[in-house]
C-alpha positions in Angstrom: -107.5 7.3 58.7 -107.9 6.8 55.0 -104.2 7.0 54.5 -103.9 4.4 57.3 -106.3 2.1 55.6 -104.8 2.7 52.2 -101.3 1.7 53.6 -102.8 -1.3 55.2 -104.5 -2.5 52.0 -101.3 -2.0 50.1 -99.3 -4.0 52.6 -101.8 -6.8 52.5 -101.7 -6.9 49.0 -98.0 -6.9 48.6 -97.8 -9.8 51.1 -100.3 -11.6 49.1 -98.6 -11.0 45.6 -95.3 -11.9 47.2 -96.8 -15.2 48.6 -98.2 -16.0 45.4 -95.0 -15.3 43.4 -93.2 -17.4 46.1 -95.6 -20.3 45.3 -95.5 -20.1 41.6 -92.2 -18.7 40.6 -89.7 -20.9 38.6 -86.6 -21.8 40.5 -83.2 -22.7 38.8 -80.8 -25.3 39.7 -77.4 -25.7 38.1 -76.4 -29.2 37.7 -73.1 -31.0 36.4 -72.1 -34.6 35.8 -68.8 -36.1 35.0 -67.2 -39.6 35.2 -63.7 -38.8 36.6 -62.1 -42.1 35.4 -61.1 -44.5 38.1 -57.4 -45.0 38.7 -57.8 -48.9 38.0 -59.2 -48.0 34.5 -57.1 -44.9 33.9 -53.8 -47.1 34.1 -55.3 -49.4 31.2 -57.0 -46.7 29.1 -55.4 -46.5 25.6 -56.9 -43.1 24.7 -55.8 -41.2 27.8 -52.2 -40.1 28.0 -50.6 -41.4 31.2 -49.5 -38.7 33.6 -48.3 -38.9 37.3 -51.3 -39.6 39.6 -50.6 -36.4 41.4 -50.8 -34.3 38.4 -54.1 -35.8 37.2 -55.5 -35.0 40.8 -54.2 -31.5 40.5 -56.1 -31.0 37.3 -59.3 -32.3 38.9 -58.7 -30.1 41.9 -58.1 -27.0 39.7 -61.5 -27.9 38.0 -63.6 -28.5 41.0 -62.3 -25.3 42.7 -62.9 -23.1 39.8 -66.0 -24.6 38.3 -67.6 -26.5 41.3 -69.0 -23.2 43.0 -71.3 -22.7 40.0 -73.1 -25.8 40.4 -75.9 -26.7 43.1 -75.5 -30.5 42.2 -72.4 -32.3 41.1 -72.7 -35.9 40.2 -69.5 -37.8 40.0 -69.0 -41.4 38.8 -65.8 -43.7 39.1 -64.8 -41.6 42.0 -61.3 -43.0 43.4 -61.6 -44.0 47.1 -59.6 -45.6 49.6 -55.9 -46.3 49.1 -56.2 -46.8 45.3 -52.8 -46.1 43.7 -52.1 -44.2 46.9 -54.3 -41.4 45.6 -57.8 -42.4 46.5 -57.8 -40.6 49.9 -56.3 -37.5 48.4 -59.2 -37.3 45.9 -61.7 -37.5 48.7 -59.7 -34.8 50.7 -60.0 -32.5 47.8 -63.7 -33.0 47.7 -64.4 -32.8 51.3 -62.2 -29.4 51.5 -64.1 -28.1 48.6 -67.4 -29.0 50.0 -66.5 -27.4 53.5 -65.5 -24.3 51.7 -68.5 -24.0 49.6 -71.1 -25.4 51.9 -72.0 -28.5 50.1 -73.1 -32.0 51.3 -71.0 -35.0 50.4 -73.0 -38.2 49.5 -70.7 -41.0 48.7 -71.0 -44.7 48.1 -67.6 -46.5 47.8 -68.6 -49.6 45.7 -66.0 -52.0 44.7 -65.6 -50.9 41.1 -66.0 -47.1 41.3 -67.6 -44.8 43.7 -70.6 -42.7 42.9 -70.6 -39.2 44.6 -73.0 -36.5 44.9 -72.3 -32.9 45.9 -75.3 -30.9 47.0 -75.6 -27.3 47.9 -76.7 -26.7 51.4 -79.6 -24.5 50.2 -81.1 -27.9 49.3 -82.2 -30.2 52.3 -81.3 -33.9 51.8 -84.3 -35.9 53.0 -83.1 -39.3 51.9 -80.3 -40.9 50.1 -80.3 -44.5 49.1 -77.8 -46.5 46.9 -78.7 -49.5 44.8 -76.5 -52.0 42.9 -77.8 -53.0 39.4 -78.8 -56.6 39.2 -76.3 -58.7 37.5 -73.5 -56.4 38.1 -72.7 -57.4 41.7 -71.6 -54.3 43.5 -69.4 -52.8 40.6 -72.1 -50.6 39.1 -74.6 -48.7 41.3 -77.1 -45.8 41.2 -78.6 -43.5 44.0 -81.8 -41.9 44.7 -81.6 -38.7 46.6 -84.6 -36.8 47.7 -83.9 -33.1 48.0 -86.2 -30.4 49.5 -85.7 -27.0 47.7 -88.1 -24.0 48.2 -91.0 -26.2 49.4 -90.5 -28.5 46.5 -89.4 -32.2 46.7 -86.9 -33.1 43.9 -85.5 -36.5 43.1 -81.8 -36.6 42.0 -80.5 -39.9 40.4 -76.7 -40.4 39.9 -76.0 -43.5 37.9 -73.0 -45.5 36.6 -74.7 -48.1 34.3 -73.0 -51.3 33.2 -70.7 -51.1 30.3 -70.7 -52.9 27.1 -70.9 -55.9 25.9 -73.6 -56.0 28.5 -75.9 -53.8 26.5 -79.2 -55.7 27.4 -78.2 -55.3 31.0 -77.6 -51.7 30.5 -81.1 -51.1 28.9 -82.7 -52.9 31.9 -80.6 -51.0 34.4 -81.7 -47.7 33.0 -85.4 -48.7 33.0 -85.0 -49.9 36.5 -83.7 -46.7 38.0 -86.7 -44.5 37.2 -89.2 -44.9 40.1 -92.9 -43.9 40.1 -93.1 -40.6 41.8 -94.7 -37.3 41.5 -91.7 -35.3 42.2 -89.7 -33.5 39.6 -86.7 -35.8 38.6 -83.1 -35.0 37.6 -81.3 -38.2 36.3 -77.5 -37.9 35.6 -74.5 -39.9 35.1 -72.5 -42.3 32.9 -75.1 -44.6 31.3 -72.7 -46.4 29.0 -75.1 -46.8 26.2 -76.0 -44.1 23.4 -79.5 -42.8 23.1 -79.5 -43.8 19.5 -80.0 -47.4 20.8 -83.9 -47.7 20.4 -84.3 -50.1 23.2 -82.5 -47.8 25.6 -84.6 -45.0 24.4 -87.6 -47.1 25.1 -86.3 -47.7 28.8 -86.6 -44.0 29.5 -90.1 -43.1 30.7 -92.1 -41.3 27.9 -92.6 -38.2 29.8 -88.7 -37.7 30.4 -86.5 -35.7 28.2 -82.7 -35.7 27.5 -81.6 -32.1 27.7 -77.9 -32.2 27.5 -75.5 -33.7 24.8 -78.3 -35.4 22.9 -76.3 -35.4 19.7 -72.7 -34.4 21.0 -70.1 -37.1 22.0 -69.2 -36.8 25.7 -66.5 -39.6 25.8 -63.8 -41.2 24.0 -64.0 -45.1 24.4 -61.0 -47.4 24.8 -61.4 -48.4 21.2 -61.2 -44.7 20.3 -64.9 -44.2 19.4 -66.5 -40.8 20.2 -69.6 -41.6 21.9 -72.5 -39.7 23.8 -73.1 -41.7 26.9 -73.2 -39.1 29.7 -76.6 -37.9 30.5 -78.9 -35.5 32.0 -82.4 -36.4 31.8 -85.3 -34.6 33.4 -89.0 -35.4 34.2 -91.9 -33.8 35.9 -91.9 -30.1 36.0 -88.2 -29.7 35.0 -87.1 -27.6 32.0 -83.7 -26.5 30.8 -82.6 -22.9 30.0 -79.0 -23.9 28.8 -76.5 -26.7 28.6 -72.8 -27.4 28.0 -70.2 -30.0 27.5 -66.9 -29.0 28.7 -64.2 -29.6 27.6 -65.6 -30.0 23.9 -64.6 -33.4 22.8 -63.5 -32.4 19.4 -61.0 -29.9 20.7 -59.3 -32.8 22.5 -59.1 -35.4 19.8 -55.9 -35.7 18.1 -55.9 -35.9 14.2 -52.2 -36.7 13.5 -52.4 -40.5 12.9 -52.6 -41.3 16.7 -55.6 -42.8 18.3 -58.0 -40.1 19.5 -57.6 -39.3 23.1 -58.2 -36.5 25.7 -55.3 -34.0 26.2 -53.1 -33.7 29.3 -55.2 -30.7 30.3 -57.9 -32.9 31.4 -58.4 -35.6 34.0 -60.8 -38.1 32.2 -61.9 -39.7 29.2 -65.3 -38.1 29.9 -66.3 -34.5 29.4 -68.4 -32.6 32.0 -72.0 -32.2 31.1 -73.8 -29.3 32.7 -77.1 -27.6 32.5 -79.3 -25.0 34.0 -82.6 -26.4 35.1 -85.9 -24.7 35.9 -87.9 -26.3 38.5 -91.7 -25.2 38.5 
């Protein structure tokens, strides 16, 4: 009888400890953001070597098939859609095939300038997905709020493509606008088109939020051949970061032989992919 009671006590304690651990344990999410460079800009971009559209799509496909499975959330901006340069539908097919194979939700908004697309692992429940256009930008730039449920926690994911220079004042206001008042942990990502060194932009980000990737490392080569850090992962609430990366490293792709700096033919965009492993408490 004592043995039975001892076993029962141990079982109850084990269940209690397991429940407490489940409630308080830190959970990790792997995230990635990249502006894939819309076809309409690619054809005009002086710092990106022109290649056959099918070759560029092939490079993107190779990247997402090899690297995509490592990420729970992938935020894409300037995603080609429709019959743009006869390749938009093919880009979407690559993403849909990947999502079906890997078990991911595809959340897509085809605005007129460039689509914003979010790929979310099916271990996360999508509770709500809403897309907003930035005031003053028509429908050319947008951001999305996606509320996800993960292990009994609500998480807000923001995917944003912010208006570009010379609309710097508009960009500052846009960044401030896209952060809602919420008690949920927040992961904000995307191409914000302004560097954090801009004091007014920094002031637009809520005080309790932290930029945890590429704070001082360029992530893009602009059409004027500037190396700039405009791709963001910013977190707020009970979200931390255990590691981060910028791939490919921009300095490995800049040419120094007298030509304007530009990305190599081994990559599909003028932006690098920014990734991070986040902890959600």
